[in-house]
FIKOLZA-1660 file (N, C-alpha, C; in steps of 0.1 Angstrom, whole numbers, plus 5000, padded with zeros to 4 digits):
% residues 71
   i   px   py   pz ch aa at
   1 5915 8440 9050  A  M  N
   1 5928 8436 9052  A  M CA
   1 5929 8424 9061  A  M  C
   2 5934 8413 9055  A  P  N
   2 5935 8400 9063  A  P CA
   2 5944 8401 9075  A  P  C
   3 5941 8395 9086  A  R  N
   3 5949 8395 9098  A  R CA
   3 5958 8382 9097  A  R  C
   4 5970 8383 9102  A  P  N
   4 5978 8371 9103  A  P CA
   4 5972 8362 9114  A  P  C
   5 5970 8350 9110  A  I  N
   5 5964 8340 9120  A  I CA
   5 5974 8329 9122  A  I  C
   6 5977 8326 9134  A  N  N
   6 5986 8315 9137  A  N CA
   6 5978 8304 9145  A  N  C
   7 5979 8292 9140  A  A  N
   7 5973 8281 9147  A  A CA
   7 5984 8271 9150  A  A  C
   8 5983 8265 9162  A  Y  N
   8 5993 8256 9167  A  Y CA
   8 5987 8242 9170  A  Y  C
   9 5993 8232 9167  A  V  N
   9 5988 8218 9170  A  V CA
   9 5998 8213 9181  A  V  C
  10 5992 8209 9192  A  H  N
  10 5999 8204 9204  A  H CA
  10 5995 8189 9205  A  H  C
  11 6003 8180 9200  A  P  N
  11 6000 8166 9201  A  P CA
  11 5996 8161 9215  A  P  C
  12 6002 8167 9226  A  D  N
  12 5998 8163 9239  A  D CA
  12 5984 8167 9242  A  D  C
  13 5980 8179 9238  A  A  N
  13 5966 8183 9240  A  A CA
  13 5956 8174 9232  A  A  C
  14 5960 8171 9220  A  V  N
  14 5952 8162 9211  A  V CA
  14 5950 8149 9219  A  V  C
  15 5961 8143 9224  A  E  N
  15 5960 8130 9231  A  E CA
  15 5952 8132 9243  A  E  C
  16 5953 8142 9251  A  H  N
  16 5945 8145 9263  A  H CA
  16 5930 8145 9259  A  H  C
  17 5927 8152 9249  A  N  N
  17 5913 8154 9245  A  N CA
  17 5907 8140 9241  A  N  C
  18 5915 8132 9234  A  L  N
  18 5911 8119 9230  A  L CA
  18 5909 8110 9242  A  L  C
  19 5917 8111 9252  A  Q  N
  19 5915 8104 9265  A  Q CA
  19 5903 8108 9272  A  Q  C
  20 5900 8121 9272  A  V  N
  20 5887 8125 9278  A  V CA
  20 5875 8119 9271  A  V  C
  21 5875 8119 9258  A  V  N
  21 5864 8113 9251  A  V CA
  21 5863 8098 9253  A  V  C
  22 5874 8092 9254  A  Q  N
  22 5874 8077 9256  A  Q CA
  22 5869 8074 9270  A  Q  C
  23 5872 8082 9280  A  R  N
  23 5866 8080 9293  A  R CA
  23 5851 8083 9294  A  R  C
  24 5847 8093 9286  A  M  N
  24 5833 8096 9286  A  M CA
  24 5824 8086 9278  A  M  C
  25 5831 8079 9269  A  A  N
  25 5824 8069 9260  A  A CA
  25 5830 8055 9262  A  A  C
  26 5831 8051 9274  A  R  N
  26 5839 8039 9277  A  R CA
  26 5834 8026 9269  A  R  C
  27 5822 8025 9266  A  K  N
  27 5817 8013 9259  A  K CA
  27 5817 8015 9243  A  K  C
  28 5823 8026 9239  A  S  N
  28 5823 8029 9225  A  S CA
  28 5837 8029 9219  A  S  C
  29 5837 8026 9206  A  Q  N
  29 5850 8028 9199  A  Q CA
  29 5851 8043 9196  A  Q  C
  30 5863 8048 9197  A  V  N
  30 5865 8063 9194  A  V CA
  30 5875 8063 9182  A  V  C
  31 5870 8069 9171  A  W  N
  31 5879 8071 9159  A  W CA
  31 5882 8086 9158  A  W  C
  32 5894 8088 9154  A  A  N
  32 5899 8102 9151  A  A CA
  32 5895 8104 9136  A  A  C
  33 5889 8116 9133  A  V  N
  33 5886 8119 9120  A  V CA
  33 5894 8131 9116  A  V  C
  34 5903 8129 9106  A  V  N
  34 5912 8140 9102  A  V CA
  34 5909 8144 9088  A  V  C
  35 5907 8157 9086  A  K  N
  35 5903 8162 9073  A  K CA
  35 5914 8171 9068  A  K  C
  36 5915 8172 9055  A  A  N
  36 5923 8182 9048  A  A CA
  36 5937 8183 9053  A  A  C
  37 5944 8171 9054  A  N  N
  37 5958 8171 9059  A  N CA
  37 5959 8179 9073  A  N  C
  38 5949 8175 9081  A  A  N
  38 5948 8181 9095  A  A CA
  38 5947 8197 9093  A  A  C
  39 5938 8200 9084  A  Y  N
  39 5936 8215 9081  A  Y CA
  39 5949 8222 9077  A  Y  C
  40 5957 8215 9070  A  G  N
  40 5970 8221 9065  A  G CA
  40 5981 8220 9075  A  G  C
  41 5979 8214 9086  A  H  N
  41 5990 8213 9096  A  H CA
  41 5999 8201 9094  A  H  C
  42 5994 8192 9086  A  G  N
  42 6002 8180 9083  A  G CA
  42 5997 8168 9092  A  G  C
  43 5994 8157 9086  A  I  N
  43 5989 8145 9093  A  I CA
  43 6000 8140 9103  A  I  C
  44 6012 8142 9100  A  E  N
  44 6023 8138 9109  A  E CA
  44 6023 8145 9122  A  E  C
  45 6018 8158 9122  A  R  N
  45 6017 8165 9135  A  R CA
  45 6006 8160 9144  A  R  C
  46 5995 8156 9139  A  V  N
  46 5984 8152 9148  A  V CA
  46 5985 8137 9151  A  V  C
  47 5991 8129 9143  A  F  N
  47 5992 8115 9145  A  F CA
  47 5996 8110 9158  A  F  C
  48 6007 8116 9164  A  P  N
  48 6010 8111 9178  A  P CA
  48 5999 8113 9188  A  P  C
  49 5991 8123 9187  A  G  N
  49 5980 8125 9196  A  G CA
  49 5968 8115 9194  A  G  C
  50 5968 8109 9182  A  F  N
  50 5957 8100 9179  A  F CA
  50 5961 8085 9179  A  F  C
  51 5973 8082 9183  A  K  N
  51 5978 8068 9183  A  K CA
  51 5969 8059 9191  A  K  C
  52 5963 8064 9202  A  A  N
  52 5954 8055 9211  A  A CA
  52 5940 8054 9206  A  A  C
  53 5937 8061 9195  A  A  N
  53 5923 8059 9190  A  A CA
  53 5921 8045 9184  A  A  C
  54 5908 8041 9184  A  D  N
  54 5905 8028 9178  A  D CA
  54 5907 8028 9163  A  D  C
  55 5907 8039 9157  A  G  N
  55 5910 8040 9143  A  G CA
  55 5911 8055 9139  A  G  C
  56 5916 8057 9127  A  I  N
  56 5917 8070 9121  A  I CA
  56 5910 8070 9108  A  I  C
  57 5900 8079 9107  A  A  N
  57 5892 8081 9095  A  A CA
  57 5898 8092 9086  A  A  C
  58 5902 8088 9074  A  L  N
  58 5908 8098 9065  A  L CA
  58 5901 8098 9051  A  L  C
  59 5900 8108 9044  A  L  N
  59 5895 8109 9031  A  L CA
  59 5905 8106 9020  A  L  C
  60 5917 8111 9023  A  D  N
  60 5928 8111 9013  A  D CA
  60 5936 8098 9014  A  D  C
  61 5937 8090 9004  A  L  N
  61 5945 8078 9004  A  L CA
  61 5960 8080 9007  A  L  C
  62 5965 8091 9002  A  E  N
  62 5979 8094 9005  A  E CA
  62 5982 8096 9020  A  E  C
  63 5972 8103 9026  A  E  N
  63 5973 8105 9041  A  E CA
  63 5973 8091 9048  A  E  C
  64 5964 8082 9043  A  A  N
  64 5963 8069 9049  A  A CA
  64 5977 8061 9048  A  A  C
  65 5983 8063 9036  A  V  N
  65 5996 8056 9034  A  V CA
  65 6006 8062 9044  A  V  C
  66 6006 8076 9045  A  R  N
  66 6016 8082 9055  A  R CA
  66 6013 8077 9069  A  R  C
  67 6001 8076 9073  A  I  N
  67 5997 8071 9087  A  I CA
  67 6003 8057 9088  A  I  C
  68 6000 8049 9078  A  R  N
  68 6005 8035 9079  A  R CA
  68 6020 8035 9081  A  R  C
  69 6027 8043 9073  A  E  N
  69 6042 8043 9074  A  E CA
  69 6047 8048 9088  A  E  C
  70 6039 8057 9094  A  L  N
  70 6042 8062 9107  A  L CA
  70 6040 8051 9118  A  L  C
  71 6032 8041 9115  A  G  N
  71 6030 8030 9125  A  G CA
  71 6015 8030 9129  A  G  C
% end
């Protein structure tokens, strides 16, 4: 019997985690890698947390277009 599973995306937490990685890798570019429409949560939900990344790596061209439209 499958259990109901809830997963939540908190853009503030995503942004915080990105900042931690950027501090730890000061001399490196840090790219966000987003797969499968943010694992089904929607690229729009995670984008605010990744705005400060040096880039966003996506597999799906439609997601790339949506990211560009978001700024």
